[in-house]
C-alpha positions as CSV (number, residue, x, y, z in Angstrom):
1,M,28.3,-12.8,-1.3
2,V,24.6,-12.4,-2.1
3,D,23.0,-15.6,-3.5
4,V,21.2,-14.3,-6.6
5,V,18.8,-16.4,-8.7
6,I,20.2,-17.1,-12.1
7,V,17.8,-18.4,-14.8
8,T,17.9,-18.1,-18.6
9,E,14.2,-18.3,-19.2
10,L,11.2,-18.3,-16.8
11,D,8.9,-21.4,-16.6
12,I,5.7,-19.5,-17.3
13,R,2.4,-21.5,-17.5
14,P,-0.7,-19.5,-18.5
15,I,-3.9,-20.4,-16.8
16,S,-6.3,-18.6,-19.0
17,P,-6.1,-17.1,-22.5
18,V,-6.4,-13.5,-21.3
19,I,-5.1,-13.3,-17.7
20,G,-3.1,-15.2,-15.2
21,A,0.0,-17.4,-15.3
22,E,2.0,-19.6,-12.9
23,I,5.7,-19.2,-12.7
24,H,7.6,-22.3,-11.5
25,G,11.2,-22.7,-10.3
26,L,11.8,-19.4,-8.6
27,D,12.6,-19.0,-4.9
28,L,11.3,-15.6,-4.0
29,A,13.2,-15.6,-0.7
30,R,16.4,-15.1,-2.7
31,P,17.3,-11.9,-4.6
32,L,16.2,-12.3,-8.2
33,G,18.8,-10.2,-9.9
34,E,18.2,-7.6,-12.6
35,A,17.6,-10.0,-15.5
36,V,15.0,-12.1,-13.7
37,V,13.3,-9.0,-12.3
38,A,13.0,-7.7,-15.8
39,Q,11.5,-11.0,-17.0
40,V,9.0,-11.1,-14.1
41,R,8.0,-7.5,-14.7
42,A,7.4,-8.2,-18.4
43,A,5.4,-11.3,-17.5
44,L,3.3,-9.2,-15.1
45,A,2.5,-6.6,-17.7
46,H,1.5,-9.3,-20.2
47,H,-0.4,-11.8,-17.9
48,L,-1.5,-9.2,-15.3
49,V,-1.4,-11.7,-12.4
50,L,1.4,-14.1,-11.6
51,F,1.3,-17.1,-9.2
52,F,4.3,-18.6,-7.5
53,P,3.7,-21.9,-5.7
54,D,5.4,-23.2,-2.6
55,Q,7.1,-20.1,-1.2
56,D,8.4,-19.6,2.3
57,L,8.5,-15.9,3.1
58,S,8.7,-14.1,6.3
59,P,7.1,-10.6,6.4
60,E,10.6,-9.1,6.0
61,V,11.5,-11.3,3.1
62,Q,8.2,-10.7,1.4
63,T,8.8,-6.9,1.6
64,D,12.3,-7.4,0.3
65,F,10.9,-9.3,-2.7
66,A,8.5,-6.5,-3.4
67,R,11.2,-3.8,-3.2
68,Q,12.9,-5.3,-6.3
69,F,9.9,-4.0,-8.3
70,G,9.5,-0.6,-6.8
71,E,8.8,1.5,-3.7
72,V,6.7,-0.3,-1.1
73,T,3.8,1.6,0.3
74,P,2.5,1.6,3.9
75,A,0.4,-1.5,4.5
76,H,-2.9,0.4,3.9
77,P,-3.9,4.0,4.2
78,V,-6.6,3.2,6.8
79,I,-6.4,-0.5,8.0
80,A,-3.7,-1.3,10.6
81,S,-0.6,-3.1,9.6
82,L,0.9,-6.3,10.9
83,E,2.4,-5.6,14.3
84,G,6.1,-4.7,13.8
85,H,5.8,-4.6,10.0
86,P,4.4,-1.2,8.8
87,E,4.4,-2.3,5.2
88,V,2.6,-5.6,5.6
89,L,-1.2,-5.8,5.7
90,P,-2.6,-8.9,7.5
91,I,-5.7,-10.3,5.7
92,D,-7.6,-12.6,8.1
93,G,-10.9,-14.2,7.1
94,R,-12.0,-14.1,10.7
95,E,-11.9,-10.3,10.7
96,D,-12.8,-9.4,7.1
97,R,-13.7,-11.0,3.8
98,A,-13.3,-8.9,0.6
99,S,-16.0,-10.9,-1.3
100,W,-16.7,-8.2,-3.9
101,W,-15.1,-7.1,-7.1
102,H,-12.6,-4.3,-6.5
103,T,-9.3,-2.7,-7.6
104,D,-7.1,-1.9,-4.5
105,V,-7.3,1.7,-3.1
106,T,-8.7,3.5,-6.1
107,F,-10.1,6.0,-3.6
108,L,-6.7,7.6,-3.5
109,A,-5.1,9.8,-6.3
110,T,-2.3,7.3,-6.7
111,P,-3.5,3.7,-6.2
112,P,-0.9,1.0,-5.9
113,L,0.9,-0.3,-9.0
114,G,0.5,-3.8,-7.8
115,S,-0.1,-6.1,-4.8
116,I,1.8,-9.2,-3.6
117,L,-0.2,-11.6,-1.5
118,H,1.4,-14.5,0.4
119,M,-1.0,-17.2,1.7
120,R,-0.1,-18.2,5.3
121,E,-3.1,-20.4,6.1
122,A,-5.5,-21.7,3.4
123,P,-8.8,-23.6,3.6
124,T,-8.8,-27.2,2.5
125,V,-11.8,-26.3,0.2
126,G,-12.9,-22.9,-0.9
127,G,-11.3,-19.5,-0.5
128,D,-10.2,-19.1,-4.1
129,T,-9.6,-15.6,-5.6
130,M,-10.7,-14.5,-9.1
131,W,-9.1,-11.8,-11.2
132,V,-10.4,-10.1,-14.3
133,S,-8.5,-8.3,-17.0
134,L,-9.9,-4.8,-17.4
135,Q,-7.9,-4.5,-20.7
136,A,-9.8,-7.5,-22.1
137,A,-13.0,-6.0,-20.9
138,Y,-12.2,-2.7,-22.7
139,D,-11.2,-4.5,-25.9
140,A,-14.5,-6.4,-25.9
141,L,-16.6,-3.2,-25.8
142,S,-18.2,-2.1,-29.1
143,E,-16.2,0.5,-30.9
144,P,-18.7,3.3,-30.2
145,M,-18.8,2.4,-26.5
146,R,-15.0,2.4,-26.3
147,T,-14.8,5.8,-27.9
148,F,-17.5,7.0,-25.5
149,C,-15.7,5.7,-22.5
150,D,-12.4,7.2,-23.7
151,G,-13.7,10.7,-22.9
152,L,-15.0,10.0,-19.4
153,I,-13.8,10.8,-15.8
154,A,-15.2,9.0,-12.8
155,W,-15.0,9.9,-9.1
156,H,-13.8,7.4,-6.5
157,H,-14.4,7.4,-2.7
158,D,-15.0,5.3,0.3
159,P,-17.1,7.0,2.9
160,W,-16.6,4.3,5.5
161,F,-12.8,4.7,5.2
162,A,-13.2,8.4,5.3
163,A,-15.1,8.2,8.6
164,D,-12.2,6.0,10.0
165,V,-9.6,8.5,8.8
166,E,-11.5,11.3,10.5
167,A,-11.7,9.3,13.7
168,N,-8.0,8.4,13.5
169,G,-6.9,12.0,12.8
170,G,-5.6,11.4,9.3
171,Y,-3.6,8.9,7.2
172,E,-0.3,8.5,5.5
173,W,0.3,8.0,1.8
174,D,3.0,8.9,-0.7
175,G,5.2,10.0,2.2
176,K,2.8,12.6,3.4
177,R,0.3,13.0,6.2
178,H,-3.3,13.8,5.1
179,E,-6.0,15.1,7.4
180,K,-9.0,13.9,5.5
181,L,-9.8,11.2,2.9
182,L,-11.4,13.2,0.1
183,P,-13.0,12.0,-3.2
184,T,-10.6,11.7,-6.1
185,S,-11.1,11.3,-9.9
186,H,-9.6,8.9,-12.4
187,P,-10.1,8.4,-16.2
188,V,-12.7,5.7,-16.9
189,V,-10.2,4.3,-19.4
190,R,-6.6,3.9,-18.1
191,T,-3.5,3.5,-20.3
192,H,-0.9,1.0,-19.0
193,P,2.4,2.8,-18.8
194,E,4.5,-0.2,-19.8
195,T,2.4,-1.7,-22.6
196,G,0.3,1.2,-23.8
197,R,-2.8,-0.9,-23.7
198,N,-6.1,0.7,-22.5
199,G,-8.3,-0.8,-19.9
200,L,-11.4,0.2,-18.0
201,F,-10.7,1.6,-14.6
202,V,-13.9,1.5,-12.6
203,N,-15.0,-0.8,-9.8
204,S,-18.3,-1.1,-7.8
205,Q,-16.5,-0.9,-4.4
206,F,-15.0,2.6,-4.8
207,T,-16.3,4.3,-8.0
208,R,-19.1,6.7,-7.1
209,F,-20.2,8.5,-10.2
210,V,-19.2,9.6,-13.7
211,E,-18.4,13.3,-14.0
212,G,-21.0,15.4,-15.8
213,F,-23.7,12.8,-15.8
214,S,-27.0,12.8,-13.9
215,P,-27.3,10.3,-11.0
216,L,-29.6,8.1,-13.1
217,E,-27.3,8.2,-16.1
218,S,-24.2,7.6,-14.1
219,T,-25.7,4.6,-12.2
220,A,-26.9,3.0,-15.4
221,L,-23.6,3.4,-17.2
222,L,-21.5,2.2,-14.3
223,D,-23.8,-0.8,-13.8
224,L,-23.4,-1.7,-17.4
225,L,-19.6,-1.5,-17.2
226,Y,-19.4,-3.5,-14.0
227,R,-21.6,-6.3,-15.4
228,H,-19.5,-6.3,-18.6
229,C,-16.2,-6.4,-16.7
230,Q,-17.3,-9.4,-14.6
231,R,-17.8,-11.7,-17.5
232,P,-16.1,-15.1,-16.9
233,E,-14.3,-14.8,-20.3
234,F,-12.1,-12.1,-18.8
235,A,-11.3,-14.0,-15.6
236,C,-9.0,-16.5,-14.1
237,R,-9.5,-18.3,-10.8
238,F,-6.7,-19.4,-8.4
239,R,-6.9,-22.2,-5.9
240,W,-4.8,-21.2,-2.9
241,T,-2.4,-23.5,-1.1
242,V,-0.2,-22.6,1.9
243,G,2.9,-20.7,0.7
244,A,1.5,-19.6,-2.7
245,V,2.1,-16.0,-3.8
246,A,0.0,-13.9,-6.1
247,F,1.5,-10.8,-7.7
248,W,-1.1,-8.7,-9.6
249,D,-1.1,-5.6,-11.7
250,N,-3.5,-3.2,-9.9
251,R,-3.5,-0.9,-12.9
252,A,-5.4,-3.3,-15.1
253,T,-7.3,-5.8,-12.9
254,M,-10.1,-6.3,-10.5
255,H,-10.3,-9.2,-8.0
256,Y,-12.8,-11.0,-5.8
257,A,-12.0,-13.2,-2.8
258,L,-14.7,-15.9,-2.6
259,D,-16.4,-16.2,0.7
260,D,-17.2,-19.9,0.6
261,Y,-15.0,-21.5,3.2
262,G,-17.1,-21.3,6.4
263,D,-15.0,-21.3,9.6
264,A,-11.8,-22.5,8.0
265,L,-8.7,-20.3,8.5
266,R,-7.6,-18.1,5.6
267,I,-4.8,-15.8,6.5
268,A,-2.5,-13.9,4.2
269,H,0.0,-11.1,4.2
270,R,-0.2,-8.4,1.5
271,V,2.5,-5.9,0.4
272,T,1.8,-3.2,-2.2
273,L,3.9,-1.1,-4.6
274,R,3.6,2.6,-4.9
275,G,1.9,3.6,-8.2
276,P,1.6,6.8,-10.3
277,R,-1.5,8.9,-10.9
278,P,-3.6,7.1,-13.5
279,Y,-3.8,8.6,-17.0
280,G,-5.7,7.7,-20.1
281,P,-7.4,9.3,-23.2
282,A,-9.6,11.6,-21.0
283,R,-6.6,12.7,-18.9
284,P,-3.3,12.3,-20.9
285,L,0.0,11.8,-19.2
286,T,1.8,15.1,-18.3
287,P,5.5,15.5,-17.3
288,S,4.4,16.2,-13.7
289,A,2.1,13.2,-13.4
């Protein structure tokens, strides 16, 4: 008999007014059951990033937890997976530090729905991660600017990953093999499929230009939006401890891993959930999307 988590109400503790909440009392190594999964999913759509302290998850169990919320993607379209675990991405501060604001994998037509990060080794001091709500950022724009952004399409790409893909002979995503990593376009304003809320969907790591604009116009507009999105009022900051899990909604957030921990070990495993093609006012949802 499968030991399923049974709770009547989640212990949810918000950590900022607009984004982020800790959930206490859940053991993610056990199947959650349909009712708890529905509660966690609703909490994710509302708070956009959830934190679960003191979890003990093997790579297999972390992947099983993720599968309760959707289809798990390959670890990354370009970066190598954890050996023996094709759906788990190792994140090791000795190899790479993502100390810039970004939304995961927006250089593909179908970026992940969400990401689940399990901290395996954490610095005693430093190494926090920050998230911002792109929905709060959109809401805080002036009405004329919101209306303006509603009609825009932006192109996303990563030329460095594209070079790696070419050297490696292709990449796998959405169950298909692709020969090249080509630019893709997304609406500047994305509609959340579960809540209907709009949010900005640009990030300085992967967004290259706004369609139909001159280079000068595009750069100026995107710089304005990046600076606006990074306001502390739209953010939460999480202090990592060993075993903590973060589950964030990649459809409505950006995040930044602080590089302030020197030579200390910071090692985590990430699993991502397959997402749909983004839609919004400039590119409405169609039945085939």
